[in-house]
PyMOL Python script that loads the backbone (N, CA, C, O; Angstrom):
from pymol import cmd

cmd.read_pdbstr("""\
ATOM      1  N   MET A   1      57.449  18.229  23.067  1.00  0.00           N
ATOM      2  CA  MET A   1      56.427  18.837  23.084  1.00  0.00           C
ATOM      3  C   MET A   1      56.674  20.062  23.848  1.00  0.00           C
ATOM      4  O   MET A   1      57.709  20.446  24.393  1.00  0.00           O
ATOM      5  N   PHE A   2      55.567  20.574  23.781  1.00  0.00           N
ATOM      6  CA  PHE A   2      55.535  22.303  24.728  1.00  0.00           C
ATOM      7  C   PHE A   2      54.563  21.794  25.716  1.00  0.00           C
ATOM      8  O   PHE A   2      53.535  21.121  25.655  1.00  0.00           O
ATOM      9  N   GLY A   3      55.498  22.553  26.972  1.00  0.00           N
ATOM     10  CA  GLY A   3      54.355  22.321  27.866  1.00  0.00           C
ATOM     11  C   GLY A   3      53.648  23.473  28.216  1.00  0.00           C
ATOM     12  O   GLY A   3      53.926  24.649  27.983  1.00  0.00           O
ATOM     13  N   SER A   4      52.335  22.798  29.031  1.00  0.00           N
ATOM     14  CA  SER A   4      51.042  23.904  29.275  1.00  0.00           C
ATOM     15  C   SER A   4      51.516  25.351  29.680  1.00  0.00           C
ATOM     16  O   SER A   4      52.540  25.561  30.330  1.00  0.00           O
ATOM     17  N   GLU A   5      50.936  26.008  29.371  1.00  0.00           N
ATOM     18  CA  GLU A   5      50.940  27.387  29.427  1.00  0.00           C
ATOM     19  C   GLU A   5      49.962  27.648  30.309  1.00  0.00           C
ATOM     20  O   GLU A   5      48.885  27.051  30.296  1.00  0.00           O
ATOM     21  N   PRO A   6      50.334  28.746  31.307  1.00  0.00           N
ATOM     22  CA  PRO A   6      49.087  29.193  31.929  1.00  0.00           C
ATOM     23  C   PRO A   6      48.031  30.168  31.382  1.00  0.00           C
ATOM     24  O   PRO A   6      48.209  31.171  30.689  1.00  0.00           O
ATOM     25  N   THR A   7      46.951  29.667  31.830  1.00  0.00           N
ATOM     26  CA  THR A   7      45.512  30.479  31.172  1.00  0.00           C
ATOM     27  C   THR A   7      45.350  31.801  31.989  1.00  0.00           C
ATOM     28  O   THR A   7      45.095  31.797  33.193  1.00  0.00           O
ATOM     29  N   VAL A   8      45.551  33.158  31.093  1.00  0.00           N
ATOM     30  CA  VAL A   8      45.352  34.396  31.874  1.00  0.00           C
ATOM     31  C   VAL A   8      44.050  34.859  31.408  1.00  0.00           C
ATOM     32  O   VAL A   8      43.775  34.637  30.229  1.00  0.00           O
ATOM     33  N   ALA A   9      43.328  35.377  32.036  1.00  0.00           N
ATOM     34  CA  ALA A   9      42.213  36.026  31.120  1.00  0.00           C
ATOM     35  C   ALA A   9      42.411  37.402  30.693  1.00  0.00           C
ATOM     36  O   ALA A   9      42.829  38.258  31.473  1.00  0.00           O
ATOM     37  N   PHE A  10      42.161  37.609  29.639  1.00  0.00           N
ATOM     38  CA  PHE A  10      42.553  38.567  28.933  1.00  0.00           C
ATOM     39  C   PHE A  10      41.159  40.002  29.214  1.00  0.00           C
ATOM     40  O   PHE A  10      40.024  40.017  28.738  1.00  0.00           O
ATOM     41  N   ARG A  11      41.844  41.088  30.171  1.00  0.00           N
ATOM     42  CA  ARG A  11      40.456  41.715  30.610  1.00  0.00           C
ATOM     43  C   ARG A  11      41.022  43.324  29.604  1.00  0.00           C
ATOM     44  O   ARG A  11      41.988  43.975  30.001  1.00  0.00           O
ATOM     45  N   PRO A  12      40.531  43.574  28.814  1.00  0.00           N
ATOM     46  CA  PRO A  12      41.408  44.845  28.071  1.00  0.00           C
ATOM     47  C   PRO A  12      40.188  45.872  28.937  1.00  0.00           C
ATOM     48  O   PRO A  12      39.151  45.454  29.453  1.00  0.00           O
ATOM     49  N   ALA A  13      40.707  47.392  28.902  1.00  0.00           N
ATOM     50  CA  ALA A  13      39.924  48.269  29.057  1.00  0.00           C
ATOM     51  C   ALA A  13      38.578  48.566  28.014  1.00  0.00           C
ATOM     52  O   ALA A  13      39.102  49.178  27.084  1.00  0.00           O
ATOM     53  N   VAL A  14      37.744  48.493  27.838  1.00  0.00           N
ATOM     54  CA  VAL A  14      37.096  48.763  26.753  1.00  0.00           C
ATOM     55  C   VAL A  14      35.797  50.012  27.005  1.00  0.00           C
ATOM     56  O   VAL A  14      34.764  49.828  27.648  1.00  0.00           O
ATOM     57  N   SER A  15      36.039  50.758  26.591  1.00  0.00           N
ATOM     58  CA  SER A  15      34.726  51.982  26.652  1.00  0.00           C
ATOM     59  C   SER A  15      33.191  51.355  26.288  1.00  0.00           C
ATOM     60  O   SER A  15      32.802  50.306  25.773  1.00  0.00           O
ATOM     61  N   LEU A  16      32.562  52.505  26.808  1.00  0.00           N
ATOM     62  CA  LEU A  16      31.041  51.646  26.419  1.00  0.00           C
ATOM     63  C   LEU A  16      30.727  52.079  24.845  1.00  0.00           C
ATOM     64  O   LEU A  16      29.891  51.663  24.043  1.00  0.00           O
ATOM     65  N   GLU A  17      31.625  52.963  24.764  1.00  0.00           N
ATOM     66  CA  GLU A  17      31.426  53.425  22.727  1.00  0.00           C
ATOM     67  C   GLU A  17      32.262  52.321  22.358  1.00  0.00           C
ATOM     68  O   GLU A  17      31.663  51.664  21.506  1.00  0.00           O
ATOM     69  N   ASP A  18      33.350  51.841  22.615  1.00  0.00           N
ATOM     70  CA  ASP A  18      34.033  50.863  22.108  1.00  0.00           C
ATOM     71  C   ASP A  18      33.345  49.573  21.924  1.00  0.00           C
ATOM     72  O   ASP A  18      33.618  48.831  20.980  1.00  0.00           O
ATOM     73  N   TRP A  19      32.354  49.264  22.914  1.00  0.00           N
ATOM     74  CA  TRP A  19      31.748  48.001  22.805  1.00  0.00           C
ATOM     75  C   TRP A  19      30.564  48.235  21.809  1.00  0.00           C
ATOM     76  O   TRP A  19      30.018  47.310  21.209  1.00  0.00           O
ATOM     77  N   ARG A  20      30.314  49.177  21.720  1.00  0.00           N
ATOM     78  CA  ARG A  20      28.928  49.774  20.654  1.00  0.00           C
ATOM     79  C   ARG A  20      29.643  49.371  19.347  1.00  0.00           C
ATOM     80  O   ARG A  20      29.183  48.560  18.544  1.00  0.00           O
ATOM     81  N   LEU A  21      30.502  49.848  19.253  1.00  0.00           N
ATOM     82  CA  LEU A  21      31.339  49.927  17.662  1.00  0.00           C
ATOM     83  C   LEU A  21      31.873  48.247  17.638  1.00  0.00           C
ATOM     84  O   LEU A  21      31.633  47.533  16.664  1.00  0.00           O
ATOM     85  N   ILE A  22      32.259  47.989  18.263  1.00  0.00           N
ATOM     86  CA  ILE A  22      32.866  46.440  18.215  1.00  0.00           C
ATOM     87  C   ILE A  22      31.688  45.776  17.560  1.00  0.00           C
ATOM     88  O   ILE A  22      31.732  45.474  16.368  1.00  0.00           O
ATOM     89  N   LEU A  23      30.502  45.513  18.406  1.00  0.00           N
ATOM     90  CA  LEU A  23      29.702  44.881  17.977  1.00  0.00           C
ATOM     91  C   LEU A  23      29.024  45.224  16.882  1.00  0.00           C
ATOM     92  O   LEU A  23      28.838  44.387  15.998  1.00  0.00           O
ATOM     93  N   LEU A  24      28.568  46.468  16.778  1.00  0.00           N
ATOM     94  CA  LEU A  24      28.124  46.766  15.215  1.00  0.00           C
ATOM     95  C   LEU A  24      29.017  46.453  14.347  1.00  0.00           C
ATOM     96  O   LEU A  24      28.567  46.255  13.218  1.00  0.00           O
ATOM     97  N   ALA A  25      30.293  46.322  14.499  1.00  0.00           N
ATOM     98  CA  ALA A  25      31.199  45.988  13.284  1.00  0.00           C
ATOM     99  C   ALA A  25      30.919  44.651  12.908  1.00  0.00           C
ATOM    100  O   ALA A  25      30.639  44.359  11.745  1.00  0.00           O
ATOM    101  N   ILE A  26      30.984  43.755  13.902  1.00  0.00           N
ATOM    102  CA  ILE A  26      30.718  42.129  14.083  1.00  0.00           C
ATOM    103  C   ILE A  26      29.217  41.761  13.518  1.00  0.00           C
ATOM    104  O   ILE A  26      28.976  40.984  12.594  1.00  0.00           O
ATOM    105  N   ARG A  27      28.354  42.439  14.224  1.00  0.00           N
ATOM    106  CA  ARG A  27      26.830  42.312  13.585  1.00  0.00           C
ATOM    107  C   ARG A  27      26.553  41.752  12.414  1.00  0.00           C
ATOM    108  O   ARG A  27      25.913  40.701  12.434  1.00  0.00           O
ATOM    109  N   PRO A  28      26.962  42.315  11.154  1.00  0.00           N
ATOM    110  CA  PRO A  28      27.002  42.127   9.503  1.00  0.00           C
ATOM    111  C   PRO A  28      27.566  40.572   9.286  1.00  0.00           C
ATOM    112  O   PRO A  28      27.011  39.762   8.544  1.00  0.00           O
ATOM    113  N   TYR A  29      28.527  40.355   9.910  1.00  0.00           N
ATOM    114  CA  TYR A  29      28.866  38.797   9.639  1.00  0.00           C
ATOM    115  C   TYR A  29      28.503  37.533  10.462  1.00  0.00           C
ATOM    116  O   TYR A  29      29.048  36.429  10.482  1.00  0.00           O
ATOM    117  N   SER A  30      27.448  38.002  11.123  1.00  0.00           N
ATOM    118  CA  SER A  30      27.015  36.945  12.145  1.00  0.00           C
ATOM    119  C   SER A  30      25.956  35.587  11.547  1.00  0.00           C
ATOM    120  O   SER A  30      25.198  34.821  12.142  1.00  0.00           O
ATOM    121  N   HIS A  31      26.322  35.733  10.146  1.00  0.00           N
ATOM    122  CA  HIS A  31      25.489  34.652   9.212  1.00  0.00           C
ATOM    123  C   HIS A  31      26.885  33.864   8.927  1.00  0.00           C
ATOM    124  O   HIS A  31      26.625  33.204   7.922  1.00  0.00           O
ATOM    125  N   ASN A  32      28.183  33.604   9.282  1.00  0.00           N
ATOM    126  CA  ASN A  32      29.227  33.017   9.689  1.00  0.00           C
ATOM    127  C   ASN A  32      29.356  32.745  10.740  1.00  0.00           C
ATOM    128  O   ASN A  32      29.620  33.563  11.621  1.00  0.00           O
ATOM    129  N   THR A  33      29.116  30.845  11.012  1.00  0.00           N
ATOM    130  CA  THR A  33      29.604  30.586  12.252  1.00  0.00           C
ATOM    131  C   THR A  33      30.073  30.868  13.525  1.00  0.00           C
ATOM    132  O   THR A  33      29.584  30.743  14.648  1.00  0.00           O
ATOM    133  N   GLU A  34      31.464  31.404  12.965  1.00  0.00           N
ATOM    134  CA  GLU A  34      32.186  31.522  13.757  1.00  0.00           C
ATOM    135  C   GLU A  34      32.139  32.730  14.403  1.00  0.00           C
ATOM    136  O   GLU A  34      32.147  32.704  15.634  1.00  0.00           O
ATOM    137  N   TYR A  35      32.089  33.882  13.780  1.00  0.00           N
ATOM    138  CA  TYR A  35      31.561  34.986  14.046  1.00  0.00           C
ATOM    139  C   TYR A  35      30.273  35.286  14.600  1.00  0.00           C
ATOM    140  O   TYR A  35      30.164  36.287  15.308  1.00  0.00           O
ATOM    141  N   ARG A  36      29.316  34.576  14.381  1.00  0.00           N
ATOM    142  CA  ARG A  36      28.046  34.520  15.237  1.00  0.00           C
ATOM    143  C   ARG A  36      28.378  33.918  16.491  1.00  0.00           C
ATOM    144  O   ARG A  36      27.643  34.327  17.390  1.00  0.00           O
ATOM    145  N   LYS A  37      29.487  32.842  16.966  1.00  0.00           N
ATOM    146  CA  LYS A  37      29.556  32.223  18.504  1.00  0.00           C
ATOM    147  C   LYS A  37      30.628  33.623  18.960  1.00  0.00           C
ATOM    148  O   LYS A  37      30.751  33.857  20.162  1.00  0.00           O
ATOM    149  N   LEU A  38      31.318  34.445  18.006  1.00  0.00           N
ATOM    150  CA  LEU A  38      32.107  35.678  19.325  1.00  0.00           C
ATOM    151  C   LEU A  38      31.105  36.517  19.226  1.00  0.00           C
ATOM    152  O   LEU A  38      31.033  37.184  20.257  1.00  0.00           O
ATOM    153  N   LEU A  39      29.948  36.909  18.128  1.00  0.00           N
ATOM    154  CA  LEU A  39      29.184  37.874  19.048  1.00  0.00           C
ATOM    155  C   LEU A  39      28.432  37.613  20.140  1.00  0.00           C
ATOM    156  O   LEU A  39      28.139  38.403  21.037  1.00  0.00           O
ATOM    157  N   ALA A  40      28.095  36.347  20.019  1.00  0.00           N
ATOM    158  CA  ALA A  40      27.327  35.925  21.322  1.00  0.00           C
ATOM    159  C   ALA A  40      27.952  35.872  22.469  1.00  0.00           C
ATOM    160  O   ALA A  40      27.354  36.107  23.519  1.00  0.00           O
ATOM    161  N   ARG A  41      29.212  35.564  22.430  1.00  0.00           N
ATOM    162  CA  ARG A  41      30.039  35.661  23.532  1.00  0.00           C
ATOM    163  C   ARG A  41      30.497  37.329  23.657  1.00  0.00           C
ATOM    164  O   ARG A  41      30.502  37.795  24.797  1.00  0.00           O
ATOM    165  N   LEU A  42      30.774  37.982  22.830  1.00  0.00           N
ATOM    166  CA  LEU A  42      31.000  39.518  23.266  1.00  0.00           C
ATOM    167  C   LEU A  42      29.817  40.071  23.669  1.00  0.00           C
ATOM    168  O   LEU A  42      29.983  41.149  24.240  1.00  0.00           O
ATOM    169  N   GLU A  43      28.628  39.697  23.569  1.00  0.00           N
ATOM    170  CA  GLU A  43      27.167  40.441  24.109  1.00  0.00           C
ATOM    171  C   GLU A  43      26.949  40.042  25.006  1.00  0.00           C
ATOM    172  O   GLU A  43      26.522  40.854  25.827  1.00  0.00           O
ATOM    173  N   ARG A  44      27.093  38.461  25.504  1.00  0.00           N
ATOM    174  CA  ARG A  44      27.159  38.194  27.182  1.00  0.00           C
ATOM    175  C   ARG A  44      28.046  38.798  28.082  1.00  0.00           C
ATOM    176  O   ARG A  44      27.728  39.098  29.233  1.00  0.00           O
ATOM    177  N   GLN A  45      29.431  39.031  27.459  1.00  0.00           N
ATOM    178  CA  GLN A  45      29.966  39.904  28.362  1.00  0.00           C
ATOM    179  C   GLN A  45      29.966  41.308  28.532  1.00  0.00           C
ATOM    180  O   GLN A  45      30.344  41.891  29.549  1.00  0.00           O
ATOM    181  N   ALA A  46      29.430  41.946  27.270  1.00  0.00           N
ATOM    182  CA  ALA A  46      28.681  43.504  27.644  1.00  0.00           C
ATOM    183  C   ALA A  46      27.645  43.252  28.669  1.00  0.00           C
ATOM    184  O   ALA A  46      27.670  43.724  29.805  1.00  0.00           O
ATOM    185  N   LYS A  47      26.497  42.274  28.061  1.00  0.00           N
ATOM    186  CA  LYS A  47      25.533  42.717  29.074  1.00  0.00           C
ATOM    187  C   LYS A  47      25.879  42.102  30.669  1.00  0.00           C
ATOM    188  O   LYS A  47      25.383  42.756  31.587  1.00  0.00           O
ATOM    189  N   ALA A  48      26.724  40.850  31.054  1.00  0.00           N
ATOM    190  CA  ALA A  48      27.125  41.024  32.144  1.00  0.00           C
ATOM    191  C   ALA A  48      28.016  41.986  32.518  1.00  0.00           C
ATOM    192  O   ALA A  48      28.527  41.705  33.602  1.00  0.00           O
ATOM    193  N   ASN A  49      28.477  43.207  31.957  1.00  0.00           N
ATOM    194  CA  ASN A  49      29.395  43.798  32.309  1.00  0.00           C
ATOM    195  C   ASN A  49      28.176  45.409  32.493  1.00  0.00           C
ATOM    196  O   ASN A  49      28.659  46.507  32.772  1.00  0.00           O
ATOM    197  N   GLY A  50      26.841  45.238  32.303  1.00  0.00           N
ATOM    198  CA  GLY A  50      26.135  46.145  32.310  1.00  0.00           C
ATOM    199  C   GLY A  50      25.709  47.304  31.140  1.00  0.00           C
ATOM    200  O   GLY A  50      25.076  48.360  31.149  1.00  0.00           O
ATOM    201  N   ILE A  51      26.346  46.578  30.241  1.00  0.00           N
ATOM    202  CA  ILE A  51      26.232  47.476  28.860  1.00  0.00           C
ATOM    203  C   ILE A  51      25.290  46.901  28.132  1.00  0.00           C
ATOM    204  O   ILE A  51      25.344  45.783  27.620  1.00  0.00           O
ATOM    205  N   VAL A  52      24.121  47.937  28.069  1.00  0.00           N
ATOM    206  CA  VAL A  52      22.787  47.430  26.900  1.00  0.00           C
ATOM    207  C   VAL A  52      23.011  48.492  25.649  1.00  0.00           C
ATOM    208  O   VAL A  52      23.431  49.627  25.428  1.00  0.00           O
ATOM    209  N   LEU A  53      22.421  47.296  24.959  1.00  0.00           N
ATOM    210  CA  LEU A  53      23.100  48.260  23.475  1.00  0.00           C
ATOM    211  C   LEU A  53      21.355  47.918  22.981  1.00  0.00           C
ATOM    212  O   LEU A  53      20.610  46.974  23.245  1.00  0.00           O
ATOM    213  N   MET A  54      21.117  49.521  21.932  1.00  0.00           N
ATOM    214  CA  MET A  54      19.768  49.232  21.146  1.00  0.00           C
ATOM    215  C   MET A  54      19.831  48.259  20.518  1.00  0.00           C
ATOM    216  O   MET A  54      20.862  47.728  20.106  1.00  0.00           O
ATOM    217  N   GLY A  55      18.083  47.694  20.278  1.00  0.00           N
ATOM    218  CA  GLY A  55      17.791  46.683  19.903  1.00  0.00           C
ATOM    219  C   GLY A  55      17.917  45.239  20.207  1.00  0.00           C
ATOM    220  O   GLY A  55      17.750  44.303  19.426  1.00  0.00           O
ATOM    221  N   GLN A  56      18.296  45.194  21.683  1.00  0.00           N
ATOM    222  CA  GLN A  56      18.620  43.611  22.256  1.00  0.00           C
ATOM    223  C   GLN A  56      17.482  43.578  23.000  1.00  0.00           C
ATOM    224  O   GLN A  56      17.209  42.580  23.666  1.00  0.00           O
TER     225      GLN A  56
END
""", "prot")
cmd.dss("prot")
cmd.show_as("cartoon", "prot")
cmd.util.cbc("prot")
cmd.orient("prot")
C-alpha cells in the first residue's frame, strides 16, 4: 500500500480576467453534476477573494 501523501493547498495565481474566463467556460456545462459542483466551488472561491462577476 502507498503511504499517505501530505495534502498541500494548490494556490495558483489567477487574474480577475482568468477567473471570469474560467467561470464563463464552465457555466454551459453546469447541467452536469460534476461540473456544477466544480463551478460552485470556484464561484465560492472567487467570491471569497473579492471577485464579483456579472449576473451573480
